[in-house]
GUKEMI-428298 format. One line per 10 residues: number of its first residue (from 0); for each residue x, y, z of N, C-alpha, C. Coordinates in steps of 0.001 Angstrom, whole numbers, padded with zeros to 6 digits. Layout:
<nodes>
NUM) X:Y:Z:X:Y:Z:X:Y:Z ~ ...
</nodes>
This chain:
<nodes>
0) 000853:-001198:000000:000000:000000:000000:000889:001248:000000 ~ 000591:002175:-000913:001401:003405:-000958:000997:004320:000192 ~ 002006:004780:000945:001758:005619:002117:002250:007043:001847 ~ 001430:008013:002244:001746:009428:002011:001385:010223:003273 ~ 001873:011466:003413:001481:012266:004577:-000011:012634:004529 ~ -000643:012695:005691:-002048:013119:005773:-002140:014557:005265 ~ -002980:014832:004262:-002930:016122:003554:-003360:017336:004386 ~ -004012:017122:005518:-004490:018268:006310:-003483:018727:007364 ~ -002284:018121:007361:-001193:018627:008207:-000459:019698:007407 ~ -000240:020879:008009:000461:021944:007266:001886:021513:006885
10) 002314:021918:005701:003678:021613:005250:004631:022726:005715 ~ 005933:022493:005883:006592:021199:005772:006276:020317:006983 ~ 005947:019064:006708:005484:018151:007749:006575:017876:008795 ~ 007863:017898:008372:008975:017635:009303:009018:018696:010399 ~ 008594:019896:010063:008624:021019:011016:007320:021098:011804 ~ 006218:020815:011140:004896:021077:011720:004226:019890:012408 ~ 004865:018706:012367:004173:017537:012927:005134:016631:013669 ~ 004708:016233:014864:005390:015167:015594:004306:014263:016153 ~ 004408:012967:015873:003325:012058:016263:003191:011941:017779 ~ 004320:011683:018462:004248:011350:019896:004004:012584:020760
20) 003069:012447:021690:002676:013556:022568:003671:013728:023715 ~ 004011:012621:024363:004861:012691:025566:006318:012569:025133 ~ 007145:013590:025422:008562:013480:025048:009265:012495:025980 ~ 009774:011416:025415:010479:010410:026223:011901:010872:026545 ~ 012437:011752:025674:013783:012273:025930:013943:013636:025277 ~ 014951:014383:025703:015243:015709:025166:016638:015708:024565 ~ 016966:016685:023700:018286:016694:023040:019459:016666:024040 ~ 019242:017199:025246:020342:017242:026223:020576:015891:026907 ~ 019658:014925:026731:019809:013618:027394:020918:012795:026732 ~ 021620:012017:027548:022688:011139:027061:022084:010052:026171
30) 022502:009984:024882:021880:009018:023966:022120:007559:024360 ~ 023108:007320:025227:023454:005947:025620:022734:005490:026895 ~ 022058:006427:027582:021410:006077:028856:019907:006301:028739 ~ 019126:005271:029077:017660:005395:029005:017175:006438:030009 ~ 016259:007292:029583:015706:008316:030485:014673:007656:031407 ~ 014314:008359:032474:013320:007810:033410:011968:007632:032719 ~ 011638:008522:031772:010363:008392:031038:010396:007169:030128 ~ 011535:006967:029441:011659:005763:028592:011485:004504:029431 ~ 012135:004461:030588:012054:003269:031436:010624:003048:031920 ~ 009945:004135:032321:008575:003948:032832:007644:003454:031723
40) 007846:003896:030471:006989:003439:029370:007373:002039:028885 ~ 008658:001708:028955:009067:000327:028657:008360:-000605:029639 ~ 008258:-000179:030906:007577:-000993:031923:006074:-001125:031644 ~ 005449:-000064:031124:004020:-000139:030746:003825:-001263:029719 ~ 004696:-001280:028701:004581:-002313:027657:004937:-003693:028217 ~ 005910:-003744:029131:006275:-005023:029746:005103:-005583:030562 ~ 004372:-004696:031240:003244:-005135:032075:002107:-005751:031257 ~ 002052:-005426:029973:000968:-005963:029137:001319:-007342:028567 ~ 002563:-007776:028722:002994:-009045:028098:002155:-010236:028569 ~ 001882:-010405:029900:001107:-011584:030305:-000258:-011689:029628
50) -000981:-010555:029490:-002314:-010641:028867:-002198:-010939:027365 ~ -001164:-010413:026702:-000959:-010718:025277:-000562:-012185:025107 ~ 000306:-012664:025997:000752:-014064:025921:-000446:-015005:026102 ~ -001305:-014671:027046:-002490:-015496:027314:-003407:-015562:026086 ~ -003638:-014405:025456:-004472:-014382:024233:-003811:-015217:023138 ~ -002492:-015054:023004:-001778:-015766:021939:-001826:-017281:022150 ~ -001678:-017718:023396:-001701:-019158:023707:-003002:-019821:023255 ~ -004097:-019061:023327:-005403:-019657:023005:-005842:-019369:021566 ~ -004901:-018904:020724:-005228:-018632:019313:-005251:-019947:018537 ~ -006445:-020440:018246:-006599:-021760:017603:-006175:-021756:016137
60) -005952:-020582:015557:-005547:-020522:014145:-004049:-020756:013979 ~ -003317:-020783:015096:-001856:-020891:015023:-001397:-022248:015564 ~ -000699:-023040:014727:-000169:-024313:015250:000897:-024036:016313 ~ 000999:-024892:017320:001975:-024700:018423:001806:-023343:019099 ~ 000566:-022876:019237:000330:-021542:019798:000998:-021337:021162 ~ 000886:-022272:022128:001520:-022031:023430:003030:-021823:023343 ~ 003697:-022654:022520:005157:-022531:022382:005518:-021204:021707 ~ 004768:-020839:020692:005041:-019575:020001:004731:-018375:020893 ~ 003677:-018496:021700:003328:-017406:022634:004463:-017207:023644 ~ 005041:-018310:024110:006183:-018242:025033:007366:-017545:024357
70) 007584:-017908:023082:008681:-017290:022311:008430:-015779:022155 ~ 007178:-015414:021871:006830:-013984:021770:007197:-013259:023064 ~ 006753:-013818:024204:006988:-013165:025502:008489:-013008:025761 ~ 009241:-014078:025504:010688:-014031:025766:011393:-013020:024859 ~ 011016:-013027:023584:011706:-012110:022649:011322:-010653:022892 ~ 010059:-010420:023226:009647:-009025:023471:010285:-008494:024764 ~ 010345:-009339:025808:011057:-008946:027033:012502:-008590:026684 ~ 013120:-009405:025823:014506:-009157:025417:014675:-007804:024735 ~ 013749:-007473:023819:013811:-006187:023110:013677:-005032:024112 ~ 012721:-005159:025033:012496:-004092:026026:013715:-003928:026937
80) 014317:-005057:027338:015525:-004993:028186:016682:-004355:027422 ~ 016813:-004688:026121:017856:-004059:025286:017690:-002552:025285 ~ 016455:-002090:025120:016205:-000642:025085:016563:000024:026416 ~ 016324:-000687:027513:016704:-000131:028821:018226:000021:028927 ~ 018946:-000996:028408:020416:-000969:028514:021032:000014:027519 ~ 020446:000046:026319:020996:000911:025266:019844:001453:024418 ~ 019445:002704:024672:018296:003276:023946:018480:003311:022432 ~ 019739:003208:021976:019968:003282:020532:019844:001916:019850 ~ 019613:000847:020649:019425:-000469:020033:018063:-000503:019322 ~ 017877:-001467:018456:016599:-001656:017733:016151:-000389:017010
90) 017110:000273:016371:016760:001375:015463:016492:002713:016114 ~ 016996:002905:017316:016876:004252:017892:016097:004274:019186 ~ 016067:005416:019875:015409:005461:021186:013927:005108:021088 ~ 013404:004394:022102:012003:003975:022041:011046:005146:022236 ~ 009894:005044:021599:008813:006003:021841:007492:005248:021714 ~ 006384:005976:021830:005064:005345:021817:004746:004611:020531 ~ 005405:005004:019437:005180:004321:018154:006054:003073:018077 ~ 007353:003214:018377:008275:002082:018174:008045:000952:019173 ~ 007631:001259:020411:007357:000205:021398:006200:-000688:020933 ~ 005147:-000049:020415:004000:-000812:019908:004323:-001545:018625
100) 005129:-000901:017756:005469:-001527:016474:006276:-002807:016709 ~ 007225:-002764:017649:008040:-003946:017934:007152:-005109:018383 ~ 006165:-004810:019220:005271:-005862:019719:004414:-006451:018601 ~ 003774:-005579:017805:002875:-006066:016748:003654:-006845:015684 ~ 004825:-006333:015300:005601:-006997:014244:006105:-008358:014720 ~ 006463:-008450:016001:006922:-009723:016557:005785:-010753:016571 ~ 004595:-010334:016974:003432:-011237:016954:003186:-011758:015538 ~ 003219:-010850:014556:002953:-011267:013170:004038:-012215:012662 ~ 005279:-011905:013017:006403:-012753:012582:006229:-014194:013094 ~ 005650:-014345:014281:005458:-015666:014882:004129:-016311:014454
110) 003410:-015645:013525:002188:-016226:012979:000902:-015791:013654 ~ 001006:-014894:014655:-000198:-014403:015355:-000714:-013153:014634 ~ -001725:-013330:013803:-002203:-012214:012985:-003280:-011402:013690 ~ -004010:-012023:014629:-005106:-011293:015288:-005509:-012032:016573 ~ -004708:-011875:017624:-004934:-012662:018851:-006187:-012216:019616 ~ -006737:-011053:019256:-007940:-010566:019945:-009218:-010822:019138 ~ -009090:-011600:018057:-010244:-011770:017151:-011479:-012313:017871 ~ -011310:-013325:018702:-012453:-013958:019375:-013189:-012940:020261 ~ -012437:-012208:021077:-013083:-011246:021985:-013693:-010088:021186 ~ -013057:-009684:020078:-013632:-008624:019236:-014980:-009071:018658
120) -015011:-010298:018127:-016259:-010812:017540:-017375:-010875:018582 ~ -017030:-011353:019785:-018036:-011446:020860:-018556:-010062:021243 ~ -017640:-009115:021404:-018035:-007759:021823:-018802:-007028:020714 ~ -018425:-007276:019459:-019166:-006662:018348:-020609:-007159:018332 ~ -020798:-008468:018535:-022151:-009040:018526:-022996:-008438:019648 ~ -022408:-008307:020853:-023137:-007709:021984:-023512:-006270:021678 ~ -022546:-005507:021166:-022774:-004081:020921:-023806:-003875:019807 ~ -023772:-004720:018774:-024752:-004609:017674:-026169:-004770:018217 ~ -026338:-005679:019184:-027682:-005892:019749:-028153:-004691:020572 ~ -027196:-003901:021094:-027557:-002726:021910:-027706:-001440:021087
130) -027222:-001473:019832:-027184:-000251:019011:-028545:000453:018906 ~ -029652:-000270:018610:-030942:000433:018485:-031346:001155:019770 ~ -031074:000548:020921:-031436:001168:022202:-030626:002443:022444 ~ -029326:002374:022178:-028462:003545:022386:-028896:004694:021473 ~ -029199:004374:020220:-029627:005400:019259:-030983:005992:019643 ~ -031924:005137:020087:-033248:005683:020425:-033178:006562:021682 ~ -032305:006224:022632:-032113:007095:023805:-031581:008456:023376 ~ -030663:008444:022406:-030089:009700:021899:-031144:010503:021136 ~ -031862:009834:020239:-032861:010531:019415:-033974:011164:020253 ~ -034213:010605:021437:-035288:011124:022302:-034919:012459:022950
140) -033622:012836:022911:-033194:014114:023506:-033435:015225:022489 ~ -034340:016152:022816:-034736:017166:021836:-033711:018284:021694 ~ -033110:018705:022810:-032143:019811:022767:-030850:019354:022068 ~ -030433:020119:021023:-029257:019734:020219:-027986:019631:021042 ~ -027772:020614:021901:-026567:020636:022730:-026543:019479:023699 ~ -027684:019190:024309:-027766:018065:025261:-027560:016731:024545 ~ -028124:016619:023329:-027958:015379:022573:-026480:015171:022229 ~ -025805:016265:021838:-024371:016168:021541:-023611:015684:022783 ~ -023893:016288:023937:-023159:015887:025151:-023410:014408:025471 ~ -024623:013954:025260:-024949:012542:025487:-024138:011639:024543
150) -024021:012052:023274:-023242:011276:022303:-021753:011259:022667 ~ -021255:012401:023152:-019852:012494:023576:-019601:011564:024761 ~ -020526:011556:025710:-020389:010651:026865:-020397:009191:026392 ~ -021184:008909:025367:-021201:007568:024791:-019858:007186:024183 ~ -019190:008180:023561:-017867:007892:022995:-016862:007584:024101 ~ -016918:008332:025196:-016017:008030:026322:-016327:006659:026925 ~ -017608:006372:027111:-018008:005084:027707:-017544:003925:026831 ~ -017728:004057:025523:-017290:003007:024603:-015785:002833:024614 ~ -015065:003940:024791:-013602:003908:024713:-012963:003146:025881 ~ -013765:002791:026892:-013237:001968:027988:-012849:000575:027485
160) -013510:000096:026426:-013215:-001259:025917:-011851:-001255:025226 ~ -010785:-001267:026025:-009418:-001152:025535:-008579:-002220:026207 ~ -008212:-003258:025470:-007485:-004368:026078:-005973:-004178:025995 ~ -005543:-002970:025578:-004112:-002645:025611:-003694:-002178:026995 ~ -004642:-001756:027811:-004357:-001362:029190:-004387:-002624:030050 ~ -003258:-002928:030715:-003151:-004177:031497:-004257:-004253:032549 ~ -004524:-003109:033206:-005537:-003059:034267:-006939:-003337:033711 ~ -007262:-002707:032568:-008589:-002898:031969:-008731:-004294:031375 ~ -007647:-004816:030837:-007701:-006173:030270:-008066:-007169:031364 ~ -007495:-006956:032559:-007775:-007844:033688:-009230:-007692:034140
170) -009687:-006425:034276:-011067:-006168:034695:-012046:-006764:033690 ~ -011713:-006628:032409:-012609:-007110:031357:-012721:-008632:031401 ~ -011567:-009320:031553:-011614:-010791:031557:-012332:-011299:032808 ~ -012350:-010463:033864:-012999:-010873:035110:-014514:-010706:035035 ~ -014975:-009498:034641:-016432:-009289:034725:-017033:-008458:033588 ~ -016266:-008279:032510:-016832:-007518:031389:-017020:-006047:031759 ~ -017455:-005260:030821:-017637:-003823:031067:-018981:-003419:030475 ~ -019823:-002815:031301:-021150:-002418:030828:-021107:-001023:030218 ~ -021563:-000919:028966:-021537:000372:028277:-022441:001397:028955 ~ -023690:001036:029200:-024640:002021:029746:-024238:002463:031152
180) -023716:001519:031955:-023243:001895:033302:-022043:002831:033183 ~ -021138:002534:032234:-019944:003367:032071:-020304:004793:031689 ~ -021314:004951:030823:-021670:006306:030376:-022273:007130:031514 ~ -022871:006452:032500:-023430:007167:033654:-022345:007504:034680 ~ -021240:006750:034655:-020247:006853:035728:-018950:007531:035311 ~ -018980:008351:034270:-017767:009074:033868:-017365:010046:034974 ~ -016057:010384:035004:-015642:011405:035974:-016399:012704:035635 ~ -016760:013490:036644:-017546:014693:036375:-016740:015749:035617 ~ -017429:016579:034858:-016796:017734:034218:-016482:018776:035307 ~ -015472:019648:035062:-014627:019707:033869:-013635:018550:033821
190) -013474:017993:032605:-012496:016933:032390:-011104:017538:032321 ~ -010078:016703:032263:-008696:017207:032308:-008424:018153:031132 ~ -008973:017863:029966:-009017:018837:028855:-010474:018859:028407 ~ -011109:020007:028525:-012563:020058:028326:-012959:021266:027481 ~ -012989:021040:026160:-013389:022097:025216:-014777:021818:024646 ~ -015577:021056:025388:-016892:020674:024867:-017778:021887:024599 ~ -017730:022893:025469:-018633:024046:025300:-018375:024774:023978 ~ -017087:024986:023629:-016807:025705:022370:-017123:024835:021154 ~ -016895:023515:021266:-017264:022609:020177:-018786:022606:019987 ~ -019493:022581:021116:-020960:022557:021108:-021526:023801:020413
200) -020907:024959:020699:-021375:026219:020100:-021264:026154:018577 ~ -020154:025592:018060:-019976:025480:016606:-020825:024365:016002 ~ -021077:023328:016790:-021957:022228:016363:-023359:022784:016092 ~ -023847:023600:016987:-025196:024168:016842:-025268:025103:015630 ~ -024132:025736:015296:-024087:026641:014125:-023899:025867:012814 ~ -023803:024521:012885:-023540:023699:011681:-022289:024168:010946 ~ -021189:024282:011677:-019955:024849:011124:-019299:023948:010068 ~ -019478:022620:010147:-018678:021705:009311:-019532:020990:008266 ~ -018881:020669:007153:-019556:019941:006061:-019034:018509:005914 ~ -017744:018298:006304:-017161:016967:006091:-016160:016643:007201
210) -016378:015508:007855:-015499:015089:008951:-014766:013802:008586 ~ -013480:013742:008969:-012713:012492:008898:-012505:012036:010329 ~ -012920:010804:010628:-012849:010284:012001:-011902:009086:012034 ~ -010809:009212:012786:-009907:008083:013004:-010457:007288:014181 ~ -010893:006057:013921:-011589:005275:014941:-010598:004402:015706 ~ -011086:003815:016822:-010193:003121:017745:-010597:001647:017917 ~ -011246:001314:019034:-011485:-000087:019393:-012738:-000678:018740 ~ -012784:-002016:018741:-013986:-002762:018348:-015039:-002645:019445 ~ -016136:-003386:019258:-017148:-003515:020306:-017873:-002215:020604 ~ -018074:-001956:021895:-018843:-000788:022320:-018238:000511:021805
220) -016913:000560:021669:-016254:001805:021257:-016756:002257:019886 ~ -016583:001408:018880:-016996:001798:017535:-018522:001784:017389 ~ -019198:000764:017948:-020617:000548:017628:-021544:001411:018478 ~ -021213:001601:019756:-022102:002370:020641:-021567:003773:020924 ~ -020293:003999:020584:-019705:005320:020787:-019622:006115:019496 ~ -018793:005642:018571:-018532:006389:017327:-019716:006368:016353 ~ -020314:005202:016133:-021351:005132:015091:-022607:005972:015405 ~ -023097:006025:016664:-024212:006943:016933:-023836:008410:016678 ~ -022577:008772:016961:-022089:010136:016718:-021985:010396:015209 ~ -021437:009418:014476:-021336:009545:013019:-022725:009651:012392
230) -023653:008856:012897:-025040:008884:012408:-025651:010260:012616 ~ -025372:010871:013765:-025893:012214:014045:-025309:013239:013075 ~ -024010:013107:012743:-023401:014012:011756:-024059:013826:010392 ~ -024321:012570:010011:-025001:012296:008730:-026394:012922:008724 ~ -027072:012806:009842:-028433:013340:009973:-028444:014863:009781 ~ -027317:015492:010119:-027180:016948:009976:-026671:017341:008592 ~ -026545:016338:007700:-026157:016638:006315:-024669:016608:006049 ~ -023863:016216:007037:-022414:016176:006839:-021998:014921:006082 ~ -020857:015018:005397:-020181:013830:004872:-019301:013298:005995 ~ -019216:011987:006121:-018416:011386:007192:-017522:010297:006611
240) -016221:010412:006885:-015252:009381:006511:-014764:008728:007799 ~ -014960:007420:007930:-014448:006683:009086:-013179:005962:008654 ~ -012050:006323:009268:-010753:005747:008894:-010355:004695:009914 ~ -010235:003445:009459:-009911:002322:010357:-008614:001650:009904 ~ -007998:000944:010841:-006728:000252:010595:-006802:-000732:009422 ~ -005670:-000866:008742:-005520:-001881:007713:-005382:-003263:008360 ~ -004499:-003364:009359:-004239:-004650:010020:-004633:-004585:011490 ~ -004914:-005745:012102:-005279:-005749:013523:-004135:-005284:014426 ~ -004488:-004576:015486:-003558:-004222:016564:-004406:-004186:017835 ~ -004022:-004971:018819:-004808:-005146:020054:-006265:-005416:019650
250) -007231:-004705:020298:-008636:-004949:019943:-009203:-003822:019076 ~ -008320:-003135:018346:-008775:-002063:017459:-009549:-002646:016275 ~ -010549:-001903:015823:-011361:-002360:014700:-010576:-002144:013401 ~ -010675:-003097:012482:-010011:-002940:011181:-011035:-002477:010140 ~ -010488:-002048:009009:-011321:-001600:007886:-012303:-002699:007465 ~ -011797:-003933:007352:-012651:-005057:006931:-013759:-005311:007951 ~ -013387:-005293:009236:-014378:-005529:010304:-015436:-004429:010335 ~ -015005:-003182:010167:-015951:-002064:010211:-016940:-002130:009049 ~ -016440:-002526:007880:-017324:-002693:006718:-018407:-003741:007021 ~ -017984:-004846:007659:-018911:-005926:008016:-019921:-005466:009083
260) -019441:-004730:010080:-020320:-004215:011153:-021412:-003339:010545 ~ -021020:-002444:009637:-022011:-001538:009038:-023012:-002290:008175 ~ -022549:-003335:007496:-023503:-004096:006668:-024535:-004784:007559 ~ -024148:-005124:008795:-025101:-005743:009730:-026053:-004708:010334 ~ -025588:-003481:010506:-026418:-002454:011159:-027396:-001769:010202 ~ -027030:-001714:008913:-027901:-001032:007943:-029117:-001897:007614 ~ -030235:-001229:007320:-031428:-001975:006910:-031384:-002238:005393 ~ -032455:-002806:004848:-032472:-003174:003423:-032345:-001969:002497 ~ -032718:-000780:003011:-032604:000442:002198:-031260:001138:002399 ~ -030354:000496:003132:-029033:001099:003371:-029051:002195:004426
270) -030121:002225:005226:-030222:003280:006247:-029726:002770:007602 ~ -029245:003709:008399:-028786:003411:009752:-029858:003924:010708 ~ -030796:003055:011035:-031974:003419:011848:-032545:004776:011400 ~ -033056:004774:010172:-033762:005952:009664:-032885:007054:009098 ~ -031573:006859:009066:-030675:007909:008555:-029962:007401:007301 ~ -030034:008206:006241:-029407:007867:004966:-027881:007811:005121 ~ -027251:006772:004570:-025792:006618:004719:-025028:006854:003410 ~ -025685:007517:002455:-025002:007727:001170:-023772:008639:001303 ~ -023731:009441:002381:-022570:010330:002575:-021549:009744:003551 ~ -021683:008442:003850:-020751:007778:004762:-019767:006932:003965
280) -018475:007102:004247:-017431:006325:003569:-016550:005663:004631 ~ -016239:004389:004432:-015271:003689:005281:-013958:003665:004515 ~ -012884:004136:005147:-011585:004192:004469:-010553:003391:005241 ~ -009625:002818:004488:-008500:002084:005070:-007387:003090:005340 ~ -007032:003275:006622:-006022:004290:006968:-004608:003847:006600 ~ -004427:002521:006357:-003081:002012:006087:-002298:001719:007362 ~ -002893:002005:008512:-002189:001864:009788:-002254:000423:010298 ~ -001208:000029:011083:-001213:-001328:011647:-000848:-001317:013129 ~ -001031:-000149:013782:-000681:-000020:015199:-001861:000533:015990 ~ -001733:000502:017331:-002781:001049:018202:-002623:002550:018401
290) -001515:003101:017886:-001317:004557:017818:-001303:004897:016331 ~ -001153:006181:015985:-001036:006474:014543:-000076:007630:014298 ~ 000785:007424:013312:001708:008456:012845:001133:008973:011524 ~ 000628:010205:011567:-000095:010739:010402:000827:011228:009285 ~ 002140:011045:009475:003033:011342:008348:002981:010204:007322 ~ 002290:009081:007709:002152:007941:006802:000729:007392:006865 ~ -000087:007761:005889:-001437:007185:005768:-001595:006669:004338 ~ -002655:005890:004105:-002848:005343:002759:-003183:006464:001765 ~ -002771:006239:000526:-003085:007180:-000561:-004606:007378:-000660 ~ -005343:006272:-000481:-006811:006317:-000563:-007388:007288:000478
300) -006917:007181:001713:-007418:008065:002774:-007019:009512:002496 ~ -005778:009714:002036:-005300:011079:001750:-006199:011754:000703 ~ -006530:011017:-000336:-007347:011609:-001415:-008751:011950:-000933 ~ -009325:011076:-000133:-010711:011262:000305:-010840:012329:001401 ~ -009692:012637:002070:-009721:013550:003224:-009375:014992:002889 ~ -008833:015230:001715:-008194:016527:001454:-009142:017719:001600 ~ -010461:017511:001393:-011393:018644:001476:-012210:018636:002775 ~ -011803:017835:003757:-012546:017802:005030:-012308:019100:005808 ~ -013299:019506:006606:-013118:020710:007434:-013151:020385:008932 ~ -013163:019078:009259:-013076:018662:010655:-012360:017305:010713
310) -011298:017236:011526:-010577:015982:011756:-010848:015561:013194 ~ -011332:014324:013379:-011604:013798:014724:-010713:012578:014932 ~ -009935:012605:016011:-009070:011463:016325:-009512:010925:017677 ~ -009962:009666:017672:-010571:009104:018876:-009689:008026:019478 ~ -009657:007988:020810:-008957:006926:021520:-007657:007388:022147 ~ -007255:006719:023206:-006046:007127:023934:-004794:006995:023078 ~ -004691:005890:022307:-003486:005677:021508:-003327:006708:020405 ~ -004395:006902:019606:-004306:007805:018447:-004486:009280:018806 ~ -005345:009545:019827:-005721:010941:020091:-005092:011585:021313 ~ -004438:010765:022179:-003809:011334:023379:-002317:011011:023396
320) -001969:009717:023353:-000548:009343:023377:000162:009766:022092 ~ -000569:009791:020987:-000063:010443:019769:-001106:011482:019347 ~ -000634:012528:018695:-001482:013533:018012:-002250:014516:018901 ~ -002078:014474:020223:-002848:015396:021073:-002564:016851:020691 ~ -001307:017141:020397:-000936:018534:020072:-000776:018768:018567 ~ -001168:017787:017761:-001050:017951:016303:-001974:019074:015828 ~ -001436:019918:014943:-002209:021021:014363:-002566:020658:012923 ~ -003771:021048:012531:-004238:020756:011177:-004634:022038:010457 ~ -004841:021920:009141:-005270:023090:008355:-006716:023454:008654 ~ -007452:022530:009278:-008872:022746:009581:-009106:022491:011073
330) -010330:022629:011532:-010678:022332:012922:-010357:020871:013247 ~ -010031:020615:014522:-009758:019235:014919:-010271:018964:016324 ~ -010558:017694:016561:-011048:017236:017855:-010309:015958:018219 ~ -009709:015943:019410:-009086:014732:019941:-009907:014317:021149 ~ -010384:013083:021147:-011289:012626:022203:-010898:011224:022660 ~ -010772:011053:023965:-010413:009730:024470:-010389:009706:025981 ~ -010343:008499:026514:-010273:008323:027960:-008841:007976:028357 ~ -008412:008517:029505:-007055:008289:030013:-007030:006966:030778 ~ -006307:005973:030234:-006344:004632:030828:-004979:004156:031307 ~ -003965:005018:031229:-002651:004707:031802:-002337:005795:032822
340) -001883:005408:034000:-001563:006390:035042:-000463:007348:034569 ~ 000448:006839:033707:001543:007687:033191:000992:008833:032350 ~ -000091:008577:031599:-000720:009629:030786:-001446:010614:031704 ~ -002138:010080:032712:-002843:010940:033678:-001867:011899:034352 ~ -000706:011386:034765:000295:012236:035432:000837:013290:034481 ~ 001092:012907:033226:001596:013863:032235:000599:015014:032031 ~ -000699:014662:031984:-001739:015677:031734:-002155:016421:033010 ~ -001739:015891:034164:-002164:016501:035425:-003610:016177:035759 ~ -004069:014998:035335:-005466:014600:035587:-005540:013321:036384 ~ -006702:012691:036326:-006961:011457:037074:-007000:010275:036110
350) -006789:009075:036635:-006985:007878:035831:-008473:007804:035457 ~ -008776:007452:034235:-010136:007407:033662:-010750:008797:033518 ~ -009889:009821:033520:-010341:011168:033176:-010597:011203:031669 ~ -011239:012256:031211:-011602:012361:029798:-010877:013527:029136 ~ -010498:013333:027897:-009873:014388:027098:-010821:014734:025950 ~ -011178:016025:025870:-011993:016521:024758:-011316:017807:024301 ~ -010368:017651:023377:-009534:018795:022958:-009966:019265:021579 ~ -010530:020455:021522:-011032:021015:020263:-010171:022200:019867 ~ -009642:022175:018637:-008879:023292:018084:-009652:023893:016925 ~ -009997:025145:017063:-010710:025845:015985:-009704:026638:015154
360) -009764:026460:013838:-008874:027200:012936:-009686:028345:012346 ~ -009170:029558:012513:-009889:030727:011975:-009788:030712:010455 ~ -010940:030667:009796:-010906:030613:008330:-010822:032016:007761
</nodes>
């Protein structure tokens, strides 16, 4: 797949864009010694190894899965330890992109193409059955601003379904996560970054004609969080492009899966519970990680996005750990829940706090 820079980042991209939000090191740091931030993030990735190994062991599509899962765990621990000893090993100092890339590429090399497939399929089926109820609760809210806030809360509630967080993966395997309960139990506003009021004011003015939405997890996240919001944008006459991963990473939804989900949700007339979907496009972002570096997206996505006037990046990996401070030629919204204590500390917020960062570009 041909990869190109996302066209809505101002040029020159080398000067105007950096994917990673949290600086793991500064120019004054010794290139041979791992910084305290690098070590703490290497430990975050190390802590997730047991849950990944467990998923890999039970992957019935892979022969010798337990032995290969053990090999994955040992080799990934080795890579992380190398980075602690020498940050310049494995192609340079680690960051939020390279730590995840090493893990995903190692899984694929050992034959594990989608270790979360079973749980994604189960969660998608559950969420599809709840979709009509979530949409009808939203449609019943007459006030536009209140309906928007309800949809935003739904996006945060859905975003809890994240099996890349070791703590959430454990909670999920123990007792599952209820979408409707989560939407009622969000931390109270103001959130750690809370630009909802200014976004709401422009929403009511119908400021935008076309949105590109970078989506995150399967299950409740995409089906009960993003899709009701996308449906509302369609209902308001906007064009909507949903950009999903090319390849699986953790429990993130892929382009192929999202296409299948929508075919199940649409009725015989191609409508999404009474809303025409002719202005909805599903695009392959070309991405294969749980974060995203927008200096490399698919040619297809670049072409379809060039005239958008709103960029929405959803999820902790894509919208907080990467791209939180990214500037675009048009308005942008970064939305996600904080699910790592290291991110909460960086932002000065609480664990499970919410980020709703809206940047308005004066036209």
